[in-house]
C-alpha positions in Angstrom: 56.5 86.6 90.6 56.2 88.6 87.0 55.8 86.3 83.9 57.9 87.1 80.9 56.8 86.1 77.7 59.7 83.7 76.8 59.7 81.8 80.0 56.2 82.0 80.7 55.6 78.3 80.1 58.5 77.3 82.3 57.3 79.6 85.2 53.6 78.4 84.9 54.9 74.7 85.1 57.3 75.5 88.2 54.3 77.6 90.0 52.4 74.3 90.0 55.0 72.5 92.2 56.7 75.3 94.1 55.3 78.1 96.5 54.9 81.5 94.9 57.5 83.0 97.0 60.0 80.5 96.0 60.2 81.5 92.5 62.3 84.9 92.0 62.2 86.7 88.8 63.0 90.4 89.6 65.7 91.5 87.7 68.0 92.5 90.6 67.5 88.8 92.1 68.4 87.4 88.6 71.5 89.6 88.5 72.6 88.7 92.0 72.3 85.1 91.3 74.1 85.0 88.1 77.4 84.3 89.4 80.0 83.3 92.1 83.0 84.9 93.4 85.3 84.0 90.3 86.4 86.6 88.0 87.7 85.8 84.4 84.5 83.4 84.0 81.4 83.9 81.8 77.8 84.1 83.1 74.5 84.5 81.6 71.0 85.6 83.0 68.7 83.0 84.4 65.0 82.7 83.6 64.3 82.3 87.1 65.7 81.6 90.5 63.9 78.8 92.5 64.4 78.4 96.3 63.0 75.2 97.2 62.5 74.2 100.8 62.2 70.5 100.6 63.8 67.6 98.8 60.5 67.0 97.4 60.2 70.3 96.1 63.6 69.9 94.4 62.7 66.4 92.9 59.7 68.1 91.3 61.6 71.0 89.9 64.1 68.8 88.5 61.3 66.7 86.8 59.9 69.9 85.2 63.2 71.0 84.0 64.2 67.7 82.6 60.6 67.4 80.5 61.0 71.0 79.2 64.8 70.7 78.6 65.5 73.6 80.6 69.2 73.8 82.1 69.3 73.9 85.9 72.4 75.4 87.8 72.5 74.7 91.6 73.8 77.4 93.9 74.8 77.7 97.4 76.2 80.6 99.1 77.9 81.7 95.7 81.3 82.0 97.6 82.9 79.6 95.0 86.0 80.9 93.1 85.7 78.9 89.9 82.6 79.9 88.3 80.9 76.5 89.1 77.6 78.2 90.3 77.5 80.7 87.3 74.2 80.9 85.4 73.6 80.4 81.9 71.1 82.3 79.9 67.5 81.0 80.3 68.5 78.5 83.0 66.8 77.9 86.2 69.1 78.7 89.2 68.3 76.2 91.9 69.4 77.9 95.2 69.5 75.5 98.3 69.8 78.4 100.7 66.5 77.9 102.4 67.2 74.1 102.9 69.3 75.0 106.2 68.1 72.6 108.9 70.5 70.3 110.9 68.2 67.2 111.1 70.0 64.9 113.5 73.3 65.1 115.5 74.1 61.5 116.8 76.9 61.4 119.3 76.9 57.6 119.7 77.7 57.2 116.1 79.6 60.4 115.5 77.6 61.5 112.7 75.3 64.6 111.7 72.5 64.7 109.2 71.7 68.1 107.5 70.3 69.8 104.6 72.5 71.4 102.0 71.9 75.1 102.9 73.5 75.0 106.3 76.6 76.9 106.7 79.7 75.3 107.7 80.3 77.5 110.8 76.7 76.7 111.9 77.3 73.1 111.8 80.6 73.3 113.4 78.9 75.4 116.4 75.9 73.0 116.6 77.9 69.8 117.0 80.5 71.7 119.6 77.4 71.8 121.9 77.9 67.9 122.0 81.5 67.9 122.6 82.1 66.9 118.8 83.9 68.6 116.1 83.2 69.0 112.3 86.8 69.7 111.1 86.8 71.3 107.5 87.3 75.1 107.9 87.2 76.8 104.4 88.2 80.5 104.7 84.6 81.5 104.0 83.2 79.1 106.6 81.0 81.8 108.0 79.0 82.1 104.7 79.7 79.1 102.8 77.4 76.1 102.9 77.7 72.3 103.4 76.3 71.8 99.9 78.9 73.9 98.6 81.6 72.4 100.4 80.5 69.2 99.0 80.1 70.3 95.5 83.7 71.7 95.4 85.6 69.3 97.8 86.3 72.1 99.8 89.4 72.1 102.3 90.8 74.6 105.0 93.6 75.6 107.0 93.2 72.3 109.4 93.1 69.7 106.5 96.8 69.2 106.6 96.0 67.1 110.1 92.4 66.5 109.7 91.8 66.1 106.0 89.0 67.7 103.4 85.4 67.6 102.8 85.4 64.2 101.1 87.0 62.5 104.2 83.8 63.3 106.2 81.0 62.7 103.9 79.4 59.3 104.5 76.4 59.4 102.5 74.4 61.7 100.5 70.7 62.3 99.4 70.5 63.1 95.7 68.2 64.3 93.3 69.4 63.2 89.7 68.8 65.3 86.6 65.6 63.6 85.8 63.9 64.1 89.0 64.6 60.7 90.5 65.8 60.4 94.0 68.5 58.2 95.7 70.8 57.7 98.5 74.5 57.0 98.4 76.8 55.7 101.2 76.3 54.4 104.6 76.1 55.1 108.3 78.5 52.4 109.4 82.2 53.0 110.2 83.2 50.6 107.7 81.8 49.8 104.3 82.7 48.8 100.8 79.7 47.7 98.9 79.5 48.8 95.3 81.2 51.5 93.6 81.9 54.6 95.7 79.3 56.9 94.3 79.4 59.3 97.1 83.1 60.1 96.5 82.2 60.5 92.9 79.7 63.2 93.7 81.8 65.1 96.1 83.9 67.7 94.0 81.4 67.2 91.0 80.2 70.8 91.4 76.7 70.2 90.8 77.1 68.5 87.4 75.9 65.0 88.3 73.2 65.4 90.8 71.6 67.8 93.3 72.6 67.3 96.9 69.5 67.4 99.1 71.0 66.0 102.2 74.1 64.9 103.7 75.4 62.5 106.6 78.6 63.7 107.9 81.4 62.1 110.2 82.3 64.0 113.3 85.3 63.9 115.6 85.7 64.4 119.3 86.5 68.0 120.0 90.0 69.2 119.3 92.2 69.9 122.4 93.4 73.5 123.0 96.2 74.4 120.5 99.4 76.4 120.7 101.1 78.1 117.6 104.3 79.7 116.5 105.6 81.9 113.7 108.9 81.7 112.1 110.4 84.0 109.4 113.0 83.2 106.9 115.6 85.0 104.9 114.8 82.9 101.7 112.3 80.8 100.3 114.5 77.6 100.1 114.8 78.0 104.1 111.3 78.1 104.6 110.8 74.9 102.2 113.7 73.2 104.2 111.8 73.9 107.3 108.6 72.5 106.0 110.1 69.5 104.9 112.0 68.9 108.2 108.6 69.3 110.2 107.1 66.7 107.9 110.1 64.3 107.8 110.4 64.5 111.6 106.9 63.0 112.1 105.2 66.2 113.5 101.4 66.4 112.7 100.5 70.1 113.1 97.1 71.1 112.8 98.1 74.2 110.6 101.1 74.7 108.5 100.7 78.0 106.7 102.9 80.0 104.3 103.2 83.7 103.7 105.3 85.0 101.0 107.4 88.2 101.2 104.5 90.5 99.7 101.9 88.9 101.8 104.1 89.0 105.1 104.8 92.8 104.5 101.0 93.5 104.1 100.5 91.9 107.3 103.2 94.0 109.1 101.9 97.2 107.5 98.4 96.2 108.6 99.6 96.4 112.3 100.5 92.8 113.3 102.8 93.1 116.1 104.8 90.0 115.9 106.1 90.0 112.3 108.9 91.6 111.0 109.1 93.4 107.6 111.6 92.2 105.0 111.4 88.4 105.4 111.2 86.3 102.3 108.7 84.0 104.1 106.8 83.4 107.2 105.5 80.0 108.4 102.7 79.9 110.7 102.4 76.6 112.7 99.5 75.3 115.0 99.6 72.0 117.3 96.6 70.6 119.0 98.6 67.4 120.2 98.6 66.0 123.7 101.8 68.1 124.5 101.8 71.1 122.4 104.5 72.8 124.1 107.1 70.2 123.5 106.0 69.9 119.8 106.1 73.4 119.1 109.6 73.4 121.1 110.9 70.8 118.6 109.5 72.7 115.5 110.9 75.8 116.6 114.3 74.1 116.6 114.0 72.8 113.2 113.0 76.2 111.9 115.9 77.6 113.2 118.2 74.8 111.9 116.9 75.6 108.6 117.6 79.3 108.9 114.8 81.0 110.6 115.8 84.5 111.9 112.6 85.3 113.8 110.9 82.5 115.6 108.1 83.2 118.1 106.4 80.6 120.3 103.3 80.7 122.2 103.3 79.9 125.7 99.4 80.7 126.4 96.3 80.4 124.5 96.3 84.2 124.2 99.8 84.3 122.4 98.7 81.6 120.2 95.5 83.3 119.1 97.8 86.4 118.4 100.0 84.2 116.2 97.1 82.7 114.3 95.6 86.3 113.9 98.5 86.9 111.6 96.9 84.2 109.3 93.5 85.4 109.7 94.6 89.2 108.9 95.8 88.3 105.5 92.4 89.2 103.8 91.9 92.5 105.3 95.6 93.1 105.0 95.7 92.7 101.2 92.6 94.4 100.9 94.0 97.4 102.5 97.1 97.2 100.5 95.1 96.9 97.1 93.1 99.9 98.3 96.1 102.1 98.4 96.4 101.8 94.6 92.9 103.1 93.7 90.8 102.2 90.5 88.8 99.1 90.1 91.0 96.8 91.9 90.1 93.2 92.0 91.9 90.5 94.1 91.8 87.1 92.6 92.6 84.3 94.7 94.0 81.4 93.1 94.3 77.8 93.9 97.0 75.4 92.7 98.7 72.4 94.8 102.2 71.0 94.1 104.3 68.3 95.8 105.5 69.5 99.2 109.0 69.2 97.9 108.3 71.8 95.0 106.7 74.4 97.5 109.7 76.8 97.6 110.4 76.7 94.0 107.0 77.3 93.0 106.7 80.4 95.3 109.8 81.7 93.4 108.3 81.1 90.1 105.1 83.0 91.1 107.5 86.1 92.3 109.1 85.8 88.9 105.7 85.8 87.1 104.7 88.8 89.1 107.9 90.6 88.3 107.7 89.6 84.5 104.0 91.0 84.2 104.7 94.1 86.2 101.7 92.8 88.8 101.4 92.5 92.7 100.9 88.7 93.4 100.5 88.1 97.0 101.2 84.1 97.6 99.8 82.4 100.7 98.5 78.9 101.5 98.8 75.5 103.1 102.4 74.7 103.2 101.5 71.4 105.0 100.1 69.9 101.9 101.4 72.2 99.0 98.1 74.0 98.4 99.0 77.6 97.7 96.6 80.5 96.8 98.6 82.9 94.8 96.4 86.3 94.8 96.6 88.5 91.8 95.8 92.1 92.3 94.9 94.2 89.2 92.8 97.1 88.0 89.7 95.8 86.1 89.2 99.2 84.6 92.7 98.9 82.8 92.3 96.8 79.8 96.2 96.3 79.6 96.6 95.5 83.3 93.6 93.1 83.0 95.3 91.2 80.2 98.4 90.8 82.0 96.5 89.5 85.2 94.9 86.9 83.0 98.1 85.9 81.5 99.9 85.6 84.7 97.0 83.4 85.9 97.8 81.2 83.2 101.5 81.1 83.7 100.9 80.4 87.2 98.8 77.2 86.4 101.2 76.1 83.8 104.3 76.4 86.3 102.2 74.5 89.0 101.6 71.7 86.5 105.0 71.5 85.3 106.2 71.0 88.9 104.0 67.7 89.2 101.2 69.7 90.6 97.1 70.0 90.1 95.0 72.7 88.8 93.0 72.9 92.0 93.3 71.7 95.7 90.3 72.9 96.9 88.3 75.6 94.9 87.3 73.1 92.0 87.3 73.7 88.2 84.0 75.4 87.0 84.3 77.3 84.0 87.5 78.8 84.9 89.7 75.9 84.7 88.3 73.6 82.2 91.0 74.0 79.6 93.4 73.3 82.4 91.9 70.3 83.6 91.8 68.9 80.0 95.6 69.4 79.9 95.9 67.8 83.2 93.8 64.8 82.7 94.8 63.5 79.4 92.7 62.1 76.6 91.7 58.8 78.2 90.8 60.1 81.6 88.9 63.0 80.1 87.0 60.6 78.0 85.9 58.6 81.0 84.9 61.9 82.8 82.8 62.8 80.1 81.2 59.3 80.1 80.5 59.7 83.7 78.6 63.0 82.8 76.6 61.5 80.1 75.6 58.6 82.2 74.1 60.7 84.8 72.8 63.6 82.7 72.3 62.4 79.2 70.6 65.6 78.1 73.3 67.6 79.6 71.0 69.9 81.5 72.4 70.0 85.0 75.1 72.6 85.3 76.2 72.3 81.6 79.5 73.5 80.7 81.2 73.0 84.1 84.2 70.8 85.0 84.1 68.9 81.5 82.5 69.9 78.2 80.0 67.3 77.1 
């Protein structure tokens, strides 16, 4: 640890409550912890990165910061896409990466207790050994952490059937901005005592308290799944199919949409089942008691809606190949972007609209791409109306960078105009503060600011994120 003149008093105080190797001040470490994965979002340089290993150390750190008036920015794996984990100048970055223990798996009560630094994939694998399932599956589940999932209210592909992170958080162990510790929630199946502070913390993006432990609900292991893909000559036809699947009472475990540009990119990447030139592709997965019958019925609904290419799996291997089309999206888009050259950035957006507006929204996004002379790949969770338009642009080209930022704003405006919301699962951070204020309205915004003041009267915990003080 190297002391700098301006931060020496702070580092001296922190060194008294944390091990020496838990305080990082090397410029490379500070730079690598300065931001999450969001573009278009400002960040600063922290005074120190603190990596506590226990809840007690977090509480002592927060007490020091509160007494000295130093801002604290909590961080997980920095896979977030809204700037919520971005540092501000002179802050303490509080990394929970070293708090990575699964404390208890309780099959009788179907719950698990863990620290915030446990990865989502690691938790899912651990409970699977007990015949249980933790369903939330964000795309970054190999790296993202439970603490980060709780902070952003993360979702995933299977949330159309199984719900999002908030649906599985039974209780939280917290450290408040002034260093006090508390626990929210319960271990019982039912319980409505008092205000629901657990739900309030989920999705608060580290602005109200630091999560140092979580009690999560589990489900029995999911049954084997089968899947199908259907391609359509128009967005309207794909939207009609989604509506028909929902209206018929089917409960697919995944219902994903790829627009024309995304479908063609996956075809170009080499997937054998997709055909080029389709306006939209639906990928459907069912893990019901009789997935063969359910998929046959869904295939019929897709054909009635106008699908001209339907391929239903009859075996687990065929199902895996179909789902692979969805998992290939990221490398396919990367390959498509790499062909352009330059400092190419792919910005993954997150907007949710009512399911009935899905096709119209995708059409508006395609129009925005054409207007701004940009490539925008749109994919997402058709089953719940949560889309991820991905704007590809050259950061080294000032004009293209400006057009990309304007296109982002146009997409947000279009989503809200259709009755949607500015985020379905990525959060607000710094990136969407202005859009959140437009969405909430003045009364709701004042209540949200009041909650922030109640938890954090000095405005030291992740200041400037979600809502301004």
